[in-house]
N, C-alpha and C positions, 0 to 999 in steps of 0.2 A: 707355247702352245699348244692346250687338250684338246682332242676331241674327243669330244658329249653323243650315246648314245641316250634315248632317251624314249622309253615305250611304255607304251600309256594301262589304263585295267580295264578290265570289263568291263565291255559293252561303250567306249568312250574308244578315243582314236586320234591322231597326230595332232587335230585344233584344241587338244588341251591343253597342248608348250606352248602355246602364239607367245604370251606371254611375257614366255621362261626363253621357248630360243637368244633374242634381240639383244635382252640383257645379260646375256652369252657371250654370246660373236662378237659387240662393240668392247671384250676386252683381246678380239685376238681369236678369240676358241670356237672351233669347227664345230657346226650342231649337229645333226643328222633324228631327227623324230619320227620314223614312218610309223607306214598304220598297219597295226598285221592287218593276217587277212582275213577281210567280213569285215573288220574298222575304217569307217574315217572313209576316205573317198574310195578305198577298194572294196572291190564288189565278187569276188570270192563265195561260191555259193554256201549256208550252210553246213552241204551231208556231203562238203568239201576239208571240213575244219579242222585241226585236232590241237592240241598240241605242236606234235610236231610238226604243222605247217606253220606254228607264229613261229619255231624254234627255228625251223632252216629263213622265215624271214628274218629272224638278227641274224642268223649268224652269214648269210650276205649280205647283209651292210655291213658285217664284221672282214668278210673278207676280203670284200671291195674298201679299205682301209689299209695302208703297211704297217702304222704305227699299234701301239693298245689301244686301246682307246677306256674312261670312262661310264660304265654303263648301267644307265638308271631305272633301275620297273618301282612303277606304280600300283600300289594293291596285287592283281591283281597280277602287271608287274609281274613280282617279283620270285613268280615263276615259273616264270617263259626265263627270266634272265640268270637265272637257278639252272636251269637243265643248256641255257647257250652257252652258259662256262662252262661246265662236265663236255663236254665240245669242245672250245674254242682258249681254253682257258688261257692261249699267249695273247691270241689276241686281246686279253682283259687286263688292264694299272688296276681296276676298279672295280669295284661290283658297290656299285647299291642302291638300299631297299628304302622310298621311302614312303612310309605309312604302309608299307606293302608285305605279303606274303611268305617267309620264307619256310620254305616245304621240307622237311627232312630223307630219305634215300628212304625211293617204294611210297612216300608221300603223296597225295590228291590235293587238290586246293581242297574239296567237298569233308577229303582228311584232316584239314589243316585248321580247318578250323571250324569243323564239326562243331566246338564249344561255347561258339561265339555267334552262328548260322542262324538266319529269325527266319521263316520259309513264308513268314504272312512279308517282306517289304517285296514278293518276287510273284509273277504268274507263270509256272510255264505251258506251253506249248503243247499240244491233244499227245502229242507223241513223244514230247518232253524233251529235244534234240536241240531246239530254244529256248531260254526267259530270257523275259521284263521285268526291268525294274515300273516296279506299283506307282502314278503316277504323285499318290497322296505320300508318298514315302521317297521322294529323292530332295527333296532338299533336305528333310532333315537329317539322313543317312551320307549327302553326300558334299551340298550345296550351303551348309548352313552361314556362318558367315559370307556366304561370299553376294553380290550385289543383282538386284533385280537383273537388272541387265546384263549380267553371267550366267543369272542363273537360264536366261530365258531359252536366250544361246544353248546354254548349255545341256537344255533341255531335249533343245531342233534335232542336235545333231548326233544323241544316244540310237545305238543302233539292237536290233535284243543280236544276246547275248552266245552264243551257241555248246549246249548243252559237255560237246565231247572232252574238250578242251579241263575242265573242272570236274573233271571222276577220274585221268589220264594224269597215274603217279611219277611221277621225278625218274632216275636214273640217272643216280651219281657216283663218285666216290672220293672216296681224301686225294685218291692222288691227282685232279682231274682241276673238277672243282673246289673238294678243298685249300685249297694249292694257291686260289685264286684269293683278294684280301680281299675286306667287305668292308663294307659301314650304315648304320642305318639311324633312318632322319625319321626322328619320332613328331606324332601329329595330337595336341597333346586335349585338340575339341575332335578329334575324331567319333563318329556316334556310327562306326559300322566296328571297325579292324578299332578298337578301341583301346589307351591309352594304356595298360594293363593285359589285354594281350601281346598287344608288341613290345612289350616288354617283355614277354616269354619266350617272346620267338629267338627274338636278340638274344640273351640268355642264354635262352638252350642253343640258339647258336650261334657264339659267338662274337658281334661289332664291335669294329674301336676305327674311326670314330662313332661314338652317337649324340646326334646332338639334334634338338625340338625346337617345336616352333608349334605356336599359341595358334595352331590354324586347325579346321575344322578336314572332311579328308583331301576336302582339293589344293588345297595349296598353292598353289601352279592357280588359279584364281584368286582367288582370292588375297595373300599374301609373295605376289608371286615378287616381289626386290627382297624378303628377304630368302626364301629360294634358293631365291641365283645366287647369292651373297656362302649358302651355307656348300651352296656344291662346287663355287670359285672357292671357297677357300680347299673343300676338296683333290682339285688336278695339279 
């Protein structure tokens, strides 16, 4: 049996995996879905949130398990699992990028996504310490194929996203990060990390296998069964 560690993306929390967790545990696997600092039920102040604090949270989870895990990152979570793999390569059996950003060494999330970045999607705080997604864009970019019930729940759970982790570059090496096997699950209806951009990333930083979902940016809500099936195939 495997241990899955599921890392959410920007403005989300562990809640986004609620439909997927039982589909994995019913097969006997262990699943851990932590809230990153400042997300979900975690109340870390925005001023204290950094890429390092995100990565520390993931490393704490990895250190709590004796065996190596399958570490899954969604969207922004791809940056977090990338940096965690540099620090704990021996604790990770496989990295799984779920329609996620794959940064290269020295690259921040902002830099990695510059070519597809649309500032119209967000509203930044006056001091630019955090930003929120504009309500009129949320469904289109996140939940295009989700039910009204799931959309209402998700929108009620979103939190402001600290800017610092978006601007801080990853520091990784072939010796450590590069030693960890990688897989990618692409979402073919994604309107924020569009399919062409996903392919560009997993081609530049090769992943094997590459699996596909005919889903928007949030398959954990719209296609949890198919997502769980893909994750189980990687275990």
